[in-house]
C-alpha positions as CSV (number, residue, x, y, z in Angstrom):
1,M,1.3,-71.7,-30.6
2,R,-2.0,-70.1,-30.3
3,L,-0.7,-66.7,-29.6
4,M,2.4,-67.4,-32.5
5,Q,-1.2,-67.6,-34.9
6,Q,-2.9,-64.2,-33.3
7,N,0.6,-62.3,-34.1
8,N,1.0,-63.7,-37.3
9,H,-3.0,-63.0,-38.4
10,P,-1.6,-59.2,-39.1
11,E,0.7,-59.9,-41.1
12,P,-1.5,-61.3,-44.0
13,D,-3.9,-58.7,-43.2
14,A,-1.8,-56.0,-43.3
15,R,0.0,-57.5,-46.7
16,A,-4.0,-58.4,-47.9
17,A,-4.4,-54.6,-47.1
18,A,-1.4,-53.1,-49.2
19,D,-2.4,-55.5,-52.6
20,A,-5.6,-53.9,-52.5
21,D,-4.5,-50.5,-52.2
22,T,-2.4,-51.2,-55.5
23,R,-5.3,-52.3,-56.9
24,Q,-7.0,-49.4,-56.4
25,D,-4.2,-47.0,-57.4
26,E,-4.0,-49.0,-61.2
27,V,-7.9,-48.6,-61.0
28,M,-6.7,-45.0,-60.7
29,I,-3.9,-45.2,-63.1
30,A,-6.3,-46.9,-65.7
31,Y,-8.9,-45.1,-65.7
32,L,-7.5,-41.3,-65.3
33,P,-7.2,-41.1,-69.0
34,I,-10.8,-41.9,-70.1
35,V,-12.0,-39.7,-67.7
36,R,-9.8,-37.5,-68.9
37,G,-10.4,-37.3,-72.3
38,A,-14.5,-37.8,-71.2
39,A,-13.4,-34.4,-69.9
40,I,-12.3,-33.0,-72.5
41,A,-14.8,-34.0,-74.9
42,V,-17.9,-32.5,-73.0
43,L,-15.9,-29.1,-72.8
44,G,-15.9,-29.3,-76.3
45,Y,-19.8,-30.0,-76.1
46,F,-20.7,-26.9,-74.3
47,L,-18.5,-24.4,-75.5
48,F,-19.8,-25.8,-79.4
49,D,-23.3,-25.4,-77.5
50,L,-22.1,-22.1,-76.4
51,V,-21.1,-20.4,-80.0
52,S,-23.7,-22.2,-81.2
53,R,-26.2,-20.4,-78.8
54,I,-24.5,-16.8,-79.5
55,F,-24.5,-16.7,-82.8
56,F,-27.5,-18.7,-83.2
57,P,-29.6,-17.7,-80.5
58,G,-33.5,-18.9,-80.2
59,D,-37.0,-17.9,-79.1
60,A,-37.0,-20.8,-75.8
61,Y,-35.2,-19.6,-72.6
62,H,-32.4,-18.0,-74.2
63,G,-30.6,-16.9,-71.1
64,V,-31.4,-19.3,-69.1
65,M,-29.9,-22.2,-71.5
66,L,-26.9,-19.8,-72.1
67,A,-26.0,-19.4,-68.5
68,A,-26.2,-23.1,-67.9
69,V,-24.2,-24.1,-70.7
70,A,-21.9,-21.6,-70.5
71,T,-21.8,-23.1,-66.4
72,G,-21.1,-26.4,-67.6
73,A,-18.3,-25.4,-69.5
74,L,-16.6,-23.6,-66.7
75,C,-17.9,-26.9,-64.9
76,S,-15.7,-28.8,-67.2
77,V,-12.7,-26.7,-67.2
78,G,-12.6,-27.1,-63.6
79,M,-12.3,-30.8,-64.2
80,I,-9.7,-30.7,-66.2
81,Y,-7.8,-29.3,-63.3
82,A,-8.8,-30.7,-61.0
83,L,-7.9,-34.1,-62.7
84,R,-4.0,-32.6,-62.4
85,T,-4.0,-34.1,-59.0
86,T,-6.3,-36.9,-58.6
87,K,-4.9,-39.5,-56.8
88,D,-6.8,-42.1,-56.0
89,V,-10.2,-43.4,-57.1
90,W,-12.4,-41.7,-54.9
91,H,-11.4,-38.0,-56.3
92,L,-11.7,-39.6,-59.8
93,E,-15.2,-41.5,-58.9
94,V,-16.3,-37.0,-57.5
95,V,-14.8,-35.5,-61.2
96,A,-16.1,-38.0,-62.8
97,S,-20.0,-37.5,-61.5
98,V,-19.6,-33.9,-61.8
99,I,-18.5,-33.7,-65.0
100,C,-21.5,-36.7,-66.2
101,L,-24.0,-34.7,-63.5
102,S,-23.3,-31.5,-65.6
103,L,-24.6,-33.3,-68.8
104,F,-27.3,-34.4,-67.4
105,I,-28.6,-31.0,-65.6
106,N,-27.5,-29.4,-68.5
107,S,-30.1,-31.7,-71.0
108,N,-33.3,-32.1,-68.6
109,L,-33.2,-28.4,-67.8
110,Q,-33.2,-27.8,-71.9
111,Q,-36.3,-30.6,-72.0
112,S,-38.1,-29.1,-68.5
113,L,-38.4,-25.5,-70.6
114,Y,-38.8,-26.1,-73.8
115,F,-39.4,-30.1,-74.4
116,E,-38.6,-31.7,-77.9
117,V,-39.5,-35.3,-78.9
118,E,-36.3,-35.4,-80.5
119,N,-34.3,-34.8,-78.0
120,L,-35.6,-37.6,-75.9
121,L,-32.7,-38.9,-78.0
122,Y,-30.2,-37.4,-75.0
123,S,-31.8,-39.4,-72.5
124,V,-30.8,-42.6,-73.6
125,L,-27.4,-42.1,-75.3
126,M,-26.3,-41.0,-71.7
127,M,-27.0,-44.5,-69.9
128,P,-23.8,-45.7,-72.1
129,I,-21.9,-42.0,-71.9
130,F,-21.8,-42.3,-68.5
131,A,-21.2,-46.1,-68.5
132,A,-18.1,-45.5,-70.1
133,I,-16.9,-42.2,-68.2
134,L,-17.9,-43.2,-64.7
135,P,-15.4,-45.4,-63.0
136,T,-17.3,-47.5,-60.3
137,R,-20.2,-49.6,-60.0
138,R,-22.6,-47.5,-57.4
139,T,-21.1,-44.3,-60.1
140,I,-22.4,-46.0,-63.4
141,L,-25.8,-47.7,-61.4
142,T,-26.6,-43.7,-60.5
143,G,-26.4,-42.7,-63.3
144,I,-27.8,-45.3,-65.2
145,V,-30.8,-45.4,-63.2
146,L,-31.0,-41.1,-63.3
147,S,-31.0,-41.4,-67.3
148,F,-33.8,-44.1,-66.9
149,A,-35.8,-42.2,-65.1
150,S,-35.6,-38.4,-66.1
151,L,-36.9,-41.0,-69.6
152,V,-39.7,-41.8,-68.3
153,W,-41.0,-38.6,-66.2
154,L,-40.4,-36.5,-69.3
155,V,-42.5,-39.5,-71.1
156,Q,-44.9,-39.1,-68.9
157,T,-45.2,-35.4,-68.3
158,N,-45.1,-34.6,-72.2
159,M,-47.0,-37.5,-73.8
160,P,-48.5,-40.2,-71.3
161,E,-50.0,-41.9,-73.9
162,Q,-46.0,-43.1,-74.7
163,V,-44.9,-44.2,-71.8
164,A,-44.4,-48.0,-72.3
165,D,-42.9,-47.5,-75.5
166,Y,-40.4,-44.9,-74.3
167,F,-40.5,-47.3,-70.7
168,W,-38.8,-50.1,-73.6
169,V,-36.4,-48.2,-75.3
170,G,-35.0,-46.9,-72.0
171,V,-34.3,-50.4,-70.6
172,S,-32.5,-50.8,-73.8
173,G,-30.2,-48.0,-73.2
174,V,-30.4,-49.8,-69.9
175,A,-28.8,-53.0,-71.7
176,A,-26.6,-51.0,-73.7
177,G,-24.8,-48.9,-70.7
178,V,-24.5,-52.0,-68.2
179,A,-22.7,-53.7,-71.6
180,I,-20.5,-51.2,-72.5
181,S,-19.6,-50.9,-68.6
182,E,-18.8,-54.4,-68.2
183,I,-16.6,-54.2,-71.0
184,I,-14.9,-51.6,-70.1
185,R,-14.2,-52.8,-66.8
186,T,-13.5,-56.2,-67.3
187,A,-10.9,-55.0,-69.7
188,V,-9.3,-51.9,-67.1
189,L,-9.1,-54.8,-64.5
190,N,-7.3,-57.1,-66.3
191,S,-4.7,-55.2,-67.1
192,V,-4.5,-54.3,-63.9
193,K,-3.5,-57.6,-62.9
194,A,-1.4,-58.2,-65.9
195,R,0.0,-55.2,-64.7
196,L,0.1,-56.6,-61.1
197,A,1.4,-59.8,-62.0
198,A,4.1,-58.0,-63.9
199,V,4.9,-55.8,-60.7
200,R,5.1,-58.9,-57.8
201,D,7.5,-61.1,-60.7
202,R,9.7,-58.0,-60.9
203,E,9.6,-57.8,-57.3
204,K,10.5,-61.2,-56.7
205,A,13.5,-60.9,-59.3
206,E,14.5,-58.5,-57.5
207,D,14.6,-60.1,-53.9
208,L,16.4,-63.2,-55.4
209,A,18.8,-60.5,-56.8
210,R,19.3,-59.0,-53.4
211,E,19.8,-62.3,-51.8
212,T,22.2,-64.1,-54.6
213,R,23.9,-60.5,-54.0
214,H,24.3,-61.1,-50.2
215,L,25.1,-64.7,-50.5
216,A,27.3,-63.6,-53.9
217,E,29.2,-60.9,-52.1
218,C,30.1,-62.2,-48.1
219,D,31.5,-65.3,-47.2
220,A,29.4,-66.7,-44.7
221,L,31.7,-68.7,-43.1
222,T,34.9,-65.4,-42.1
223,G,32.0,-63.0,-42.4
224,L,34.6,-60.9,-44.9
225,P,34.0,-60.1,-48.2
226,N,34.5,-63.3,-50.4
227,R,36.5,-63.1,-53.8
228,R,33.9,-60.9,-55.8
229,S,33.5,-58.3,-53.4
230,F,37.6,-57.7,-53.2
231,F,38.1,-58.0,-57.1
232,L,35.8,-55.2,-56.9
233,A,37.3,-53.3,-54.3
234,L,40.5,-53.8,-56.2
235,N,39.4,-52.6,-59.9
236,H,37.9,-49.3,-58.2
237,H,41.7,-49.3,-56.8
238,V,43.3,-49.3,-60.1
239,E,40.9,-46.7,-61.3
240,H,41.5,-44.4,-57.9
241,L,45.0,-44.8,-58.7
242,R,44.8,-44.1,-62.7
243,K,42.8,-40.9,-61.4
244,T,44.1,-39.4,-58.7
245,G,48.0,-40.9,-58.3
246,D,47.2,-42.1,-55.2
247,A,48.9,-45.8,-53.9
248,F,48.1,-48.4,-52.3
249,F,48.6,-51.3,-50.9
250,L,48.3,-55.2,-51.9
251,G,48.5,-58.7,-50.0
252,L,48.0,-61.6,-50.4
253,V,47.7,-64.2,-47.8
254,D,48.2,-68.0,-47.8
255,L,48.1,-70.2,-44.3
256,D,50.9,-72.7,-44.0
257,G,49.5,-76.1,-42.7
258,F,46.2,-75.9,-42.3
259,K,45.4,-78.6,-44.2
260,P,47.0,-80.7,-41.3
261,V,44.3,-79.1,-39.3
262,N,42.0,-80.1,-41.5
263,D,42.8,-83.5,-41.5
264,T,43.4,-83.8,-38.0
265,Y,41.0,-82.0,-36.1
266,G,37.9,-82.2,-38.5
267,H,36.5,-79.4,-40.3
268,A,34.9,-77.7,-37.5
269,A,38.6,-76.8,-36.1
270,G,39.6,-75.8,-39.6
271,D,36.2,-73.5,-39.9
272,E,37.7,-71.8,-36.4
273,M,40.9,-71.3,-37.0
274,L,39.7,-69.5,-40.8
275,R,37.0,-67.9,-38.5
276,A,39.9,-66.5,-36.4
277,V,42.3,-65.5,-39.1
278,A,39.7,-63.5,-39.8
279,R,39.4,-61.5,-36.8
280,R,43.5,-61.2,-36.9
281,L,43.7,-59.3,-40.6
282,E,40.8,-57.2,-39.8
283,D,43.1,-56.4,-36.4
284,A,46.1,-56.3,-38.3
285,G,45.0,-54.0,-40.9
286,G,43.3,-51.5,-38.9
287,A,40.7,-49.3,-40.1
288,T,41.4,-48.4,-43.3
289,A,42.3,-52.2,-45.2
290,F,39.7,-53.9,-46.7
291,P,40.5,-57.9,-45.9
292,A,38.8,-60.8,-47.7
293,R,38.5,-64.2,-48.2
294,L,39.2,-65.6,-51.5
295,G,38.8,-69.0,-51.3
296,G,39.9,-72.0,-48.9
297,D,42.6,-71.4,-46.9
298,E,43.2,-68.0,-49.5
299,F,42.8,-64.6,-48.1
300,A,43.6,-60.8,-49.4
301,I,44.2,-57.7,-48.0
302,L,44.0,-53.6,-49.5
303,A,45.0,-50.9,-47.8
304,P,46.6,-47.3,-48.7
305,A,49.5,-46.5,-49.1
306,K,50.6,-43.7,-47.2
307,P,53.0,-43.5,-47.1
308,K,54.3,-44.8,-50.1
309,S,57.7,-46.7,-48.9
310,A,58.5,-50.7,-48.8
311,E,58.9,-50.3,-45.0
312,A,55.5,-49.6,-44.5
313,I,54.2,-52.1,-46.2
314,L,56.6,-54.9,-44.7
315,T,55.4,-53.3,-41.8
316,L,51.8,-53.8,-42.0
317,G,53.2,-57.4,-43.6
318,H,54.9,-58.7,-40.2
319,R,51.7,-57.4,-38.5
320,I,50.2,-59.5,-40.4
321,E,52.8,-62.6,-39.5
322,A,52.8,-61.5,-36.1
323,R,49.0,-62.3,-35.3
324,L,49.0,-65.5,-37.8
325,S,51.9,-67.1,-35.7
326,E,49.7,-66.8,-32.3
327,P,48.3,-70.2,-31.4
328,Y,44.4,-70.5,-32.4
329,D,41.8,-71.6,-29.2
330,L,40.1,-74.0,-31.5
331,G,37.7,-75.5,-28.9
332,D,38.9,-78.8,-27.6
333,Y,42.6,-78.0,-29.1
334,T,45.6,-75.0,-29.1
335,C,47.6,-75.5,-32.2
336,E,50.7,-73.2,-33.7
337,G,50.5,-71.7,-37.2
338,S,51.2,-69.2,-39.3
339,G,50.9,-67.9,-43.2
340,S,52.6,-66.2,-46.2
341,V,52.7,-63.2,-46.6
342,G,52.8,-61.6,-50.6
343,L,53.2,-57.7,-50.9
344,L,53.1,-55.6,-53.5
345,I,52.9,-51.6,-53.4
346,C,50.7,-50.4,-56.2
347,D,51.8,-47.4,-57.5
348,N,52.5,-48.2,-61.6
349,P,48.8,-46.9,-63.1
350,E,49.7,-48.7,-66.4
351,L,49.4,-51.7,-65.1
352,S,45.5,-53.5,-64.6
353,A,44.4,-55.3,-61.7
354,H,45.1,-58.6,-63.5
355,D,49.2,-57.3,-63.8
356,L,49.0,-56.8,-59.6
357,M,47.5,-59.4,-58.4
358,E,50.5,-62.3,-60.4
359,R,53.2,-59.8,-59.1
360,A,51.6,-60.4,-55.4
361,D,51.3,-64.2,-56.3
362,H,54.7,-64.6,-57.5
363,A,55.5,-63.2,-54.0
364,L,53.4,-65.5,-52.5
365,Y,54.7,-67.9,-54.2
366,F,58.3,-66.9,-53.0
367,A,57.5,-66.5,-49.5
368,K,55.9,-70.3,-49.2
369,R,58.4,-71.8,-51.5
370,S,61.4,-70.3,-49.6
371,L,60.5,-68.4,-46.2
372,Q,57.3,-69.8,-44.7
373,G,55.4,-67.9,-42.3
374,R,56.7,-64.9,-43.9
375,A,56.1,-61.7,-45.3
376,V,58.2,-61.1,-48.8
377,L,57.5,-57.4,-51.0
378,F,57.5,-58.0,-54.4
379,N,60.8,-56.3,-56.0
380,A,62.8,-56.4,-59.1
381,A,64.3,-59.7,-58.4
382,L,61.2,-61.3,-58.3
383,E,60.2,-59.4,-61.2
384,R,63.0,-60.8,-63.3
385,E,61.8,-64.4,-62.2
386,M,58.3,-64.3,-62.9
387,M,59.8,-63.6,-66.5
388,T,60.5,-66.9,-66.4
389,S,57.0,-68.2,-67.3
390,S,57.1,-66.7,-71.0
391,Q,59.2,-70.1,-71.9
392,V,55.4,-71.2,-72.0
393,D,54.7,-68.2,-73.8
394,K,57.8,-69.1,-75.8
395,A,56.6,-72.5,-76.5
396,L,53.2,-71.3,-77.3
397,R,54.1,-69.1,-80.3
398,K,56.0,-72.3,-81.3
399,S,53.6,-74.2,-81.2
400,D,51.4,-76.1,-83.8
401,H,47.8,-76.1,-82.9
402,D,46.8,-78.6,-85.1
403,K,49.6,-81.4,-83.6
404,E,49.5,-80.5,-80.1
405,F,46.2,-78.5,-79.1
406,S,43.8,-81.4,-78.7
407,L,40.2,-81.6,-77.0
408,V,38.3,-83.9,-74.8
409,F,34.5,-83.8,-73.7
410,Q,32.8,-84.1,-71.0
411,P,28.9,-85.0,-71.1
412,Q,25.6,-83.1,-70.3
413,F,23.2,-85.4,-68.5
414,D,19.4,-84.4,-68.7
415,L,17.9,-85.5,-65.7
416,T,14.2,-85.3,-66.7
417,K,14.9,-86.9,-69.9
418,S,17.4,-89.8,-68.2
419,R,20.0,-89.6,-71.0
420,I,23.1,-87.1,-71.8
421,T,21.9,-84.3,-74.3
422,G,24.9,-82.7,-75.0
423,F,29.1,-82.5,-74.2
424,E,31.3,-79.7,-73.4
425,A,34.2,-79.7,-75.3
426,L,37.8,-79.2,-73.1
427,A,41.2,-78.0,-74.5
428,R,44.4,-79.5,-73.9
429,W,47.9,-79.5,-75.0
430,E,50.9,-81.4,-74.9
431,S,54.0,-79.6,-75.7
432,P,56.7,-81.1,-77.0
433,E,59.1,-78.9,-74.8
434,L,57.3,-78.8,-71.5
435,G,54.9,-81.7,-71.9
436,P,51.2,-81.1,-70.7
437,V,50.3,-77.9,-69.9
438,A,47.2,-76.4,-67.6
439,P,44.2,-74.5,-69.7
440,D,44.6,-72.3,-67.2
441,V,47.7,-71.5,-67.7
442,F,47.8,-72.0,-72.0
443,I,45.1,-70.1,-72.3
444,S,45.7,-67.6,-69.9
445,A,49.3,-67.5,-72.0
446,A,47.9,-67.7,-75.5
447,E,45.1,-64.1,-74.7
448,R,48.7,-62.7,-73.6
449,A,50.1,-63.5,-76.5
450,G,47.0,-62.7,-79.1
451,L,47.1,-66.3,-79.7
452,I,43.9,-67.2,-78.6
453,R,41.7,-66.0,-81.7
454,P,43.3,-68.4,-84.2
455,L,43.5,-71.2,-81.2
456,T,39.5,-71.0,-81.4
457,R,39.1,-71.2,-84.5
458,V,41.1,-74.4,-85.0
459,L,39.5,-76.2,-81.4
460,L,36.1,-75.5,-83.3
461,T,37.1,-76.7,-86.1
462,K,38.1,-80.3,-84.4
463,A,35.0,-80.0,-82.1
464,L,32.7,-79.6,-85.3
465,T,34.7,-82.6,-86.7
466,A,34.2,-85.0,-84.0
467,M,30.4,-84.0,-83.6
468,A,29.5,-84.8,-87.2
469,E,29.6,-88.4,-86.2
470,W,27.2,-87.9,-82.6
471,P,23.7,-88.3,-83.0
472,S,21.6,-85.6,-84.7
473,G,20.3,-85.0,-81.2
474,T,23.7,-84.4,-79.3
475,K,24.8,-80.7,-78.5
476,L,28.0,-79.4,-78.1
477,S,29.2,-76.4,-75.7
478,F,31.9,-74.4,-76.1
479,N,34.0,-71.9,-74.5
480,L,34.9,-68.5,-76.4
481,S,37.5,-66.7,-74.4
482,T,37.2,-62.8,-73.5
483,H,39.4,-62.1,-76.9
484,D,37.2,-63.9,-79.0
485,L,33.9,-61.9,-77.8
486,M,35.8,-58.0,-77.8
487,S,36.3,-58.8,-81.6
488,P,33.6,-58.7,-83.9
489,N,35.9,-60.0,-86.7
490,A,37.0,-63.2,-84.6
491,I,33.1,-63.5,-84.1
492,E,32.5,-63.6,-87.5
493,A,34.9,-66.3,-88.3
494,I,34.0,-68.7,-85.9
495,L,29.7,-68.4,-87.2
496,A,31.6,-69.1,-90.6
497,T,33.4,-72.3,-89.3
498,V,29.9,-73.7,-88.3
499,R,28.0,-72.5,-91.0
500,D,31.0,-74.4,-93.6
501,S,30.8,-77.7,-91.3
502,G,26.8,-77.9,-92.0
503,I,26.2,-78.5,-88.9
504,P,22.9,-77.2,-87.5
505,A,23.2,-73.8,-85.8
506,S,20.5,-75.1,-83.0
507,R,23.2,-77.4,-81.7
508,I,25.8,-75.8,-80.6
509,E,26.3,-73.4,-77.9
510,F,28.5,-70.7,-77.1
511,E,29.8,-70.7,-72.8
512,I,31.0,-67.0,-71.8
513,T,32.2,-65.9,-68.4
514,E,31.1,-63.2,-66.4
515,T,34.0,-61.1,-66.8
516,A,34.1,-61.3,-70.1
517,M,31.9,-58.5,-70.1
518,M,34.1,-56.7,-68.0
519,S,35.9,-54.7,-70.6
520,D,33.9,-54.0,-73.0
521,F,30.0,-54.4,-72.0
522,N,28.4,-52.9,-74.8
523,Q,30.8,-55.2,-77.4
524,A,30.2,-58.3,-75.6
525,R,26.6,-57.9,-76.2
526,R,27.0,-56.7,-79.9
527,A,28.8,-60.1,-79.9
528,I,25.6,-62.1,-78.3
529,D,23.8,-60.6,-80.3
530,Q,25.6,-61.5,-83.1
531,I,25.8,-65.1,-82.3
532,N,22.1,-65.2,-81.5
533,R,21.1,-63.9,-84.5
534,A,23.0,-66.9,-86.2
535,G,21.0,-69.1,-84.6
536,H,23.1,-70.5,-81.6
537,S,22.4,-70.2,-78.2
538,V,24.7,-68.6,-75.3
539,A,25.2,-70.0,-71.7
540,L,27.0,-67.8,-69.1
541,D,29.8,-70.0,-66.8
542,D,30.6,-70.1,-63.6
543,F,27.9,-67.8,-63.1
544,G,27.8,-66.6,-59.3
545,I,31.9,-66.2,-58.5
546,G,33.0,-63.3,-61.2
547,Y,32.5,-59.8,-61.2
548,S,29.1,-59.4,-62.3
549,S,25.7,-58.8,-60.8
550,L,21.7,-59.2,-62.0
551,Q,22.2,-56.7,-64.6
552,Y,23.9,-58.6,-67.2
553,L,20.8,-61.1,-67.1
554,Q,18.4,-58.7,-67.7
555,Q,20.6,-56.6,-70.2
556,L,22.5,-60.0,-72.1
557,P,20.4,-62.5,-74.0
558,V,22.0,-65.3,-72.9
559,S,19.9,-68.5,-72.5
560,K,21.5,-70.7,-70.1
561,L,23.8,-70.2,-66.5
562,K,26.0,-72.9,-65.5
563,I,26.9,-73.1,-61.5
564,D,29.8,-73.1,-61.2
565,H,31.8,-76.6,-59.4
566,S,32.9,-74.5,-56.3
567,F,29.5,-74.6,-54.9
568,V,28.4,-77.8,-55.7
569,S,31.6,-79.6,-54.0
570,S,30.5,-78.3,-50.7
571,I,26.9,-78.0,-50.7
572,L,26.4,-81.5,-48.1
573,E,28.4,-79.7,-45.5
574,D,28.2,-76.0,-46.7
575,S,25.0,-74.1,-45.9
576,S,25.9,-71.1,-47.5
577,S,26.5,-73.4,-50.3
578,Y,23.6,-74.9,-50.5
579,K,21.5,-72.0,-50.7
580,I,23.4,-70.2,-53.6
581,V,22.8,-73.1,-55.4
582,R,19.2,-73.4,-54.5
583,T,19.3,-69.4,-55.1
584,L,20.8,-69.1,-58.8
585,L,18.3,-72.2,-59.9
586,S,15.0,-70.3,-58.6
587,L,16.1,-67.8,-60.0
588,S,16.7,-69.3,-63.2
589,Q,13.8,-71.0,-63.3
590,T,11.8,-67.0,-63.1
591,L,13.7,-65.2,-65.4
592,D,13.1,-68.7,-67.6
593,L,17.1,-69.3,-68.6
594,G,17.8,-72.9,-68.6
595,C,20.9,-73.8,-65.7
596,V,23.2,-76.3,-65.7
597,I,25.0,-77.6,-62.5
598,E,28.5,-78.6,-62.7
599,G,30.8,-80.5,-60.4
600,V,28.1,-83.4,-59.3
601,E,31.0,-86.3,-58.7
602,T,28.4,-88.0,-56.2
603,E,25.3,-89.5,-56.3
604,A,24.2,-87.9,-53.2
605,Q,25.3,-84.0,-54.8
606,L,22.7,-85.6,-57.5
607,H,20.0,-86.2,-55.4
608,I,20.0,-82.8,-53.0
609,L,19.6,-81.1,-56.4
610,R,17.1,-83.6,-57.6
611,T,15.3,-81.8,-54.5
612,M,16.0,-78.3,-55.7
613,G,14.7,-79.1,-59.0
614,A,17.2,-79.5,-60.9
615,R,18.0,-80.8,-64.5
616,H,21.1,-80.9,-66.0
617,I,24.1,-81.6,-64.6
618,Q,27.5,-82.1,-65.5
619,G,30.4,-83.7,-63.1
620,Y,32.5,-86.9,-63.0
621,L,29.6,-88.6,-61.6
622,I,28.4,-89.0,-65.3
623,G,31.3,-88.7,-66.9
624,Q,35.5,-87.4,-67.1
625,P,36.6,-85.3,-70.0
626,M,37.0,-88.4,-72.7
627,P,38.6,-88.2,-75.9
628,E,36.3,-88.6,-79.2
629,D,36.2,-91.9,-79.4
630,Q,34.8,-93.0,-76.5
631,I,31.7,-90.8,-77.3
632,R,30.1,-93.2,-78.9
633,D,30.2,-95.8,-75.7
634,V,28.7,-93.5,-73.0
635,L,26.1,-92.0,-75.7
636,Q,24.7,-96.0,-75.3
637,R,25.1,-95.9,-71.2
638,R,22.1,-96.5,-69.3
639,F,21.6,-94.3,-66.6
640,D,19.4,-95.1,-63.8
641,F,19.1,-91.9,-61.1
642,S,15.7,-93.0,-60.2
643,P,14.7,-92.2,-56.0
644,R,15.0,-96.3,-55.6
645,A,18.1,-96.2,-57.4
646,L,19.8,-93.7,-55.6
647,S,18.3,-94.9,-52.6
648,R,20.9,-98.0,-53.2
649,P,24.9,-97.6,-51.2
650,Q,26.9,-95.3,-53.2
651,D,29.2,-96.2,-56.0
652,N,32.3,-93.9,-55.7
653,S,33.4,-95.0,-58.6
654,A,33.1,-91.4,-59.9
655,R,36.1,-89.8,-57.1
656,A,37.2,-93.2,-58.4
657,A,37.8,-92.0,-62.3
658,R,38.7,-87.7,-60.8
659,S,41.6,-89.6,-59.3
C-alpha cells in the first residue's frame, strides 16, 4: 500500500505543474495587450519628444538628450517587435521591464543634466505607470522602488531643504502604484480564473462526451458496433451508392430459439451464446463486412456487393447459416442453435435507409415464418407481399381522426417533491376495420401517407382539452413527429392551437426524437427556436439510442433529456446499462439540462437511480398509461419512495399492471 501511494504522488504533482503552467500562460495572454499598448504609447511619447527637440531645440545638452530620446524610440520599436514572438511570462516580463527602464533612464538623464522642479512630477507619475505596465509583483516592486529612490535622490541633490516634503509625495506615489497594481492584477487573475474554469468545464464535458460516445457506439456484451453505429454505417453506404453507384449487401439476422437457451441455462449462458454469434458473424463476413448487434438476439451485417449478384449474397447468407448452426459451447452446457437471415441487394439509389431496412426485415420475417434457420433474399414476390401492409395506410386514410384516435397519459414523477408533476400524452388508434393498431405502426403509416400533421393537431387538441381539468401546476409532454418539425407551417399551427386553448405555454413541453434531426438539422433548429420563443420547452426523447452525437446538445436549445427505457430495464444486471445511465445523468447535470428516466418499473431500479442523483422518472412503478378520467385519482394518490419505504419487500404490482 505504501508503494502504491508513492507511485500515485507524481500524478497529482504533474497535474499541479500542468495547472501552474496553464495559469502562467493565461496570465501572459491577459497582460500581453496591456504591455503591447504601453509599448505603442511609449513609442508615441518618444517620437513626439524627438520631433519637439529637433524642431524646437533647447540650450541644455541638446545633442545628448536627442540621442537618448532617439535610443528610447528605437528601443520601443524593438520591444513592439519582440512582443510578436512572446511565448511565456518571463519573456513578457523582460520586454515590459525594458520599456519601463527606457522611460526611467530618459527622465532621470534629463533631470541629472538639467534639473527642473516641475519635472519631478515624472518621477512620481512613473510609479503608477510602472505598476500598470509590469506583469509581475517583483518587477512592479523594483520599478516603484527605483522611481521613489530617484525622486529622493534628485531632491536631496538639488533641493535638500525640501526632502521631507517630497518624501511624503513619493510615499503617495508608492501607495498609488501599489493600489493600481493590485487592482489590475486582481482583475487579470479573476479573468484567468474564469477562463480556466471554462476550460475545465469544457474538458469535463468533452470527457463525458467521449465516454458517452464510446458507450453509445459499442455493444458492451459482444464488442460489435451497436444499433447506432450500424445505422450510421448504413446511411454512409446509401450516400456512397447515390454518388458512385456502388451496390452493397444488407443482411438482418435473428437467432432461432434463443429465449429457451436463456430460460433453460440462464442469462450467463445466453450472453456467451451472443458473444459466440458475434465472433461467427465476423468470421463469416470476412474483412470487408460490417457486422453489428441491433439489440437482444438481433444482428445485422453490411458488405460490399462485389460481384453484385443473387448468388454472391446467397453465398454470404449460407456461410452465416452454417456458422450459426454449429454447436455452441456454453461452459457447462452445449446446445444447438440456428439463425434466420434476411438478405437484400442494395442497388437502388432511390431507396432510403429506412426503405432498405423495411425490405430486409420483411425477408427476415419470411425466413422466420417459413424457413427457420435459412437465408432468404428479398425478391419481387416478397415485394408484393410487403405491399399488403398498405391495408394500414388505406384504413388510416379513411379514418375519422376525431372518433377513432384517443390519448392515454403516463405520469412523470419528481422524486424531490414526491409528487406527480406532469403527464406524457400517448396516442392510441382503434380502427373499425383493423381493431387496435400499435402506435409505431400507425404513426409510421401516417408519416408515409402525409397525414401526420392533421393527426398531430387533433391529438394535441384532445390533450389540451383533457389538461384543462388538471391542477395548474401539472404539465403536459407532447410528442412531435419529424414531419411536424420539418414544416414551419405545421409548427405555427401547433403553437396556434395551444394559444387558442388559453393554457400557459410554460405548462406544455414538446418532445422530439434524435432521428428528427437527421433529415434537415437547420430546419429542426429553427423549429425548436420557434417553439422556445413561444414559451414552451423542448425535450430530446430516447436520448442515447438514436443517430445523433453530442453536437446536438451544444447546438440545439433543448432543455431536457429523456433516457430511454431500454437502458433502465437491464440496469440491475447489465453494467453497461448502469454506466450509460450514470454517464447521461452526469452529462445532463454538467450541461444544466433536465433529465427524465423512462421505463422505471421496480423499486430496486428506483433505488439505484436515486443513488445516481436522478430526480424525474416515468414508468409503470408510478403508473401505466391511463385514460383522462383516471388522472384525478392518480394525482390524489400518495407515493412513499423514501429510503425507509424502499427497504420494505418489493411490490410487484407495477409488473403485474404491465402484464
